[in-house]
C-alpha positions as CSV (number, residue, x, y, z in Angstrom):
1,M,-2.6,21.0,30.2
2,S,-3.8,18.7,27.4
3,R,-4.3,15.1,28.1
4,I,-3.4,12.0,26.2
5,R,-5.7,9.3,27.5
6,G,-5.0,5.6,27.2
7,G,-7.0,2.5,28.1
8,L,-6.2,-1.2,28.0
9,L,-8.0,-1.6,24.7
10,V,-8.2,1.9,23.2
11,I,-5.7,4.8,22.9
12,F,-7.1,8.2,22.9
13,L,-5.3,11.4,21.7
14,T,-6.8,14.7,22.5
15,S,-4.3,17.3,21.3
16,I,-1.4,18.0,19.1
17,L,1.8,16.0,19.8
18,T,5.1,17.7,20.2
19,P,8.7,16.3,20.5
20,D,8.6,16.9,24.2
21,L,5.5,14.8,24.6
22,F,6.1,13.5,28.1
23,S,6.9,16.9,29.6
24,A,4.2,18.8,27.8
25,Y,1.3,16.4,28.2
26,K,-0.4,14.6,31.0
27,I,-0.7,10.8,30.4
28,V,-3.8,9.3,31.9
29,G,-4.7,5.6,32.0
30,Y,-8.1,4.0,32.2
31,S,-9.2,0.4,32.5
32,G,-12.6,-1.3,32.3
33,S,-16.0,-0.4,31.0
34,E,-16.9,1.5,34.1
35,E,-14.2,4.1,33.1
36,L,-15.0,4.2,29.4
37,E,-17.1,7.4,29.6
38,E,-14.4,9.4,31.4
39,C,-11.8,8.1,29.0
40,L,-13.7,9.0,25.9
41,K,-15.5,12.1,26.8
42,D,-14.8,14.9,24.3
43,S,-11.9,13.1,22.7
44,E,-10.8,14.6,19.3
45,I,-9.2,11.4,18.0
46,V,-9.8,7.8,19.0
47,V,-7.5,5.0,17.8
48,I,-8.9,1.5,18.2
49,P,-6.3,-1.3,18.1
50,A,-8.2,-3.7,20.3
51,G,-8.8,-7.2,19.2
52,L,-7.6,-10.8,18.8
53,P,-4.3,-11.1,16.8
54,R,-3.9,-13.6,14.0
55,K,-2.3,-17.0,14.4
56,P,-0.7,-19.3,11.7
57,G,-3.3,-20.5,9.3
58,M,-5.8,-17.7,10.1
59,T,-6.8,-15.0,7.7
60,R,-7.9,-11.5,8.9
61,D,-11.4,-12.5,8.0
62,D,-11.2,-15.4,10.5
63,L,-10.9,-12.8,13.3
64,F,-14.3,-11.4,12.4
65,N,-16.6,-13.0,15.0
66,T,-14.5,-12.0,18.0
67,N,-13.2,-8.6,16.9
68,A,-16.5,-7.5,15.4
69,E,-18.2,-7.5,18.8
70,I,-15.3,-5.6,20.4
71,V,-15.3,-2.9,17.7
72,Q,-19.1,-2.6,17.8
73,S,-19.0,-2.1,21.6
74,L,-16.3,0.6,21.4
75,A,-18.1,2.3,18.5
76,K,-21.3,2.6,20.5
77,A,-19.3,4.2,23.3
78,C,-17.6,6.6,20.9
79,A,-20.9,7.5,19.3
80,K,-22.3,8.3,22.8
81,Y,-19.4,10.0,24.5
82,C,-17.4,11.6,21.6
83,P,-19.6,11.6,18.5
84,T,-17.5,14.3,16.7
85,A,-14.2,12.5,17.2
86,K,-12.1,11.2,14.3
87,V,-12.0,7.4,14.7
88,A,-9.1,5.4,13.4
89,V,-9.7,1.7,13.3
90,I,-6.7,-0.7,13.4
91,T,-8.7,-3.8,14.5
92,N,-8.8,-6.6,11.9
93,P,-10.5,-7.4,9.6
94,V,-10.4,-3.6,8.8
95,N,-12.4,-4.3,5.6
96,S,-15.3,-5.2,7.8
97,T,-14.7,-3.4,11.1
98,V,-14.8,0.1,9.5
99,P,-18.3,-0.5,8.1
100,I,-19.3,-1.7,11.5
101,V,-18.2,1.6,13.1
102,A,-19.9,3.5,10.3
103,E,-23.2,1.6,10.8
104,V,-23.1,2.1,14.5
105,F,-22.6,5.9,14.1
106,E,-25.3,6.0,11.4
107,S,-27.8,4.2,13.8
108,A,-26.9,6.8,16.5
109,G,-27.5,9.7,14.1
110,V,-24.0,11.0,14.4
111,Y,-22.2,9.5,11.4
112,D,-19.8,11.8,9.5
113,P,-18.0,9.8,6.8
114,R,-15.1,12.3,6.8
115,K,-14.1,11.1,10.3
116,I,-14.2,7.3,10.2
117,F,-10.9,5.7,9.0
118,G,-9.4,2.3,8.5
119,V,-5.7,2.5,9.1
120,C,-3.9,0.9,6.1
121,T,-0.6,2.8,6.7
122,L,1.2,-0.5,7.4
123,D,0.7,-1.5,3.8
124,T,2.4,1.6,2.5
125,V,5.2,1.2,5.0
126,R,5.8,-2.3,3.9
127,A,5.6,-1.3,0.2
128,K,8.2,1.3,0.6
129,K,10.5,-1.0,2.6
130,F,10.3,-3.9,0.1
131,V,10.8,-1.7,-2.9
132,A,13.7,0.1,-1.2
133,D,15.4,-3.2,-0.3
134,L,15.0,-4.5,-3.9
135,K,16.4,-1.4,-5.5
136,G,19.0,-0.4,-2.9
137,V,17.4,3.0,-2.2
138,N,16.4,4.8,1.0
139,A,12.8,3.9,1.9
140,T,12.1,7.3,3.4
141,T,12.6,9.0,0.0
142,L,9.9,6.9,-1.6
143,H,6.1,7.3,-2.0
144,V,4.2,4.1,-2.9
145,P,0.4,4.5,-2.9
146,V,-1.6,1.5,-1.9
147,I,-5.3,1.2,-2.6
148,G,-8.2,-1.2,-2.1
149,G,-8.5,-2.7,1.4
150,H,-6.4,-4.2,4.1
151,S,-6.2,-8.0,3.5
152,G,-4.8,-10.3,0.9
153,I,-5.8,-9.6,-2.6
154,T,-7.7,-6.5,-1.6
155,I,-4.3,-4.8,-1.0
156,L,-3.1,-3.2,-4.2
157,P,0.2,-1.4,-4.3
158,L,0.4,1.0,-7.3
159,L,4.0,0.2,-8.2
160,S,3.5,2.1,-11.5
161,Q,3.2,5.3,-9.5
162,I,6.3,5.1,-7.3
163,T,7.9,8.4,-6.8
164,P,10.7,9.1,-7.5
165,K,10.2,6.9,-10.5
166,L,11.9,3.5,-10.4
167,S,12.2,0.9,-13.2
168,L,10.7,-2.5,-12.2
169,S,10.4,-5.5,-14.4
170,S,7.1,-7.5,-14.8
171,E,8.6,-10.2,-12.6
172,E,9.6,-7.7,-9.9
173,I,6.1,-6.1,-9.9
174,C,4.4,-9.4,-9.5
175,S,6.7,-10.6,-6.8
176,L,6.5,-7.3,-4.9
177,T,2.7,-7.1,-5.1
178,E,2.3,-10.6,-3.8
179,R,4.8,-10.0,-0.9
180,I,3.1,-6.7,0.1
181,Q,-0.3,-8.5,0.0
182,N,1.0,-11.4,2.2
183,A,3.4,-9.5,4.4
184,G,1.1,-9.9,7.5
185,T,0.9,-13.6,7.0
186,E,4.7,-13.7,6.7
187,V,5.0,-12.1,10.1
188,V,2.3,-14.4,11.7
189,N,4.1,-17.5,10.4
190,A,7.5,-16.2,11.6
191,K,6.1,-15.7,15.1
192,A,4.8,-19.3,15.0
193,G,1.7,-18.6,17.1
194,G,3.2,-15.8,19.2
195,G,1.1,-13.1,17.6
196,S,1.0,-10.9,14.6
197,A,2.6,-7.6,13.6
198,T,3.0,-5.5,16.8
199,L,5.9,-3.0,16.6
200,S,5.5,-2.3,12.9
201,M,1.7,-1.8,13.4
202,A,2.4,0.5,16.3
203,Y,4.7,2.5,14.1
204,A,2.2,2.7,11.3
205,G,-0.6,3.6,13.7
206,A,1.6,6.4,15.1
207,L,2.3,7.7,11.6
208,F,-1.4,7.9,10.7
209,T,-2.4,9.4,14.1
210,D,0.4,12.1,13.6
211,A,-1.1,12.8,10.1
212,L,-4.5,13.4,11.7
213,L,-3.0,15.6,14.3
214,R,-1.1,17.7,11.8
215,A,-4.2,18.0,9.6
216,G,-6.1,19.0,12.7
217,K,-3.8,22.0,13.0
218,G,-4.7,23.1,9.5
219,D,-1.7,21.6,7.7
220,P,-2.7,19.9,4.4
221,V,-1.8,16.2,4.7
222,V,-2.1,13.5,2.1
223,E,-2.4,9.9,3.4
224,C,-3.9,6.6,2.1
225,A,-6.7,5.3,4.3
226,Y,-9.8,3.1,4.1
227,V,-13.0,5.2,4.2
228,E,-16.4,5.5,2.8
229,S,-15.8,6.3,-0.9
230,N,-17.6,6.6,-4.3
231,I,-14.5,6.3,-6.5
232,T,-15.3,2.6,-7.2
233,E,-18.5,0.6,-7.0
234,V,-17.8,-0.6,-3.4
235,K,-18.9,1.5,-0.5
236,F,-15.6,1.6,1.3
237,F,-12.2,1.9,-0.4
238,S,-8.6,2.9,0.5
239,S,-7.0,5.6,-1.6
240,S,-5.0,8.8,-1.3
241,L,-6.9,11.4,0.8
242,L,-6.4,15.1,1.5
243,L,-6.9,15.5,5.2
244,G,-7.9,18.7,7.0
245,P,-9.3,19.8,10.4
246,E,-12.6,18.0,9.9
247,G,-11.1,14.8,8.5
248,V,-11.3,13.9,4.8
249,T,-11.2,17.1,2.7
250,E,-10.9,15.5,-0.7
251,H,-10.7,12.0,-2.3
252,L,-7.7,12.1,-4.6
253,G,-8.5,8.9,-6.5
254,F,-5.8,6.6,-7.8
255,G,-4.8,8.1,-11.2
256,T,-4.0,6.0,-14.2
257,L,-3.4,2.3,-13.5
258,S,-1.2,0.0,-15.5
259,A,-2.9,-3.0,-17.2
260,Y,-1.6,-5.3,-14.5
261,E,-3.1,-3.0,-11.8
262,E,-6.4,-2.7,-13.6
263,D,-6.7,-6.5,-13.6
264,K,-5.8,-6.7,-9.9
265,L,-8.4,-4.0,-9.1
266,R,-11.2,-5.9,-11.0
267,A,-10.2,-9.0,-9.1
268,L,-10.2,-7.5,-5.6
269,L,-13.5,-5.6,-5.8
270,P,-15.8,-8.7,-5.3
271,E,-13.8,-9.8,-2.3
272,L,-13.8,-6.3,-0.8
273,D,-17.6,-6.0,-1.4
274,R,-18.2,-9.3,0.5
275,N,-16.1,-8.0,3.4
276,I,-18.0,-4.7,3.5
277,T,-21.4,-6.3,3.3
278,K,-20.5,-8.6,6.2
279,G,-19.5,-5.6,8.4
280,L,-22.6,-3.6,7.5
281,Q,-24.9,-6.5,8.3
282,F,-23.2,-7.1,11.7
283,G,-23.4,-3.3,12.4
284,K,-27.1,-3.3,11.9
285,Q,-27.6,-5.9,14.7
């Protein structure tokens, strides 16, 4: 029987999920660093949501000092006990924590850029929901690519590439872009110190993990995720990816941008590069 292994800080998935998950799979829990090896050993997919949540007035970057150490520690364990696993990082700031994981794996001599992901699925979920609400359509019928990173201005929804095609005014595009970029802060403020996005992030994380599982079976899957990339001048970037059994099969780029999106892309790259550099420097420690 395949096992789905879970720890207090990290969720580990080792086989393909089915609708009868709880009858077909054994669920095993682990807690504490002393059980980390047993939990991680030979895992195929590792999902890391561990970390401090945001509070009102905080940016994702404000979480760096605390969460960077958590991610670095878990990355070292993954590099040691399951070096060939696909690692999906949810812990904020994703723009910096993914480079930390990459640097740790690189230092251990086991880095495969096809297998280290920053989970940005929540941005695409929000983009579809906000567009659907504005236009009175079903969100599940929409595809809205989101590129860049996973914080503030580094989040760039490509509203010119919505499918099926929808007509949006300049005012609607500007308003939607800003709301998608700041949706996490909207949730943090609404919770008034009680935490950040939890259920929606769990949903988005489950969607991305399911995509990795389906791709692992050999089904071609297209998803947006934050990975090492050469499609822009920054080292890590989120864009549409073709996924396969070994992780990223192909970088699909971001197509032709509108003039508005081109301006936003130019504006986000310096901020994203700063976030990446911060993570790489920490990972080298």
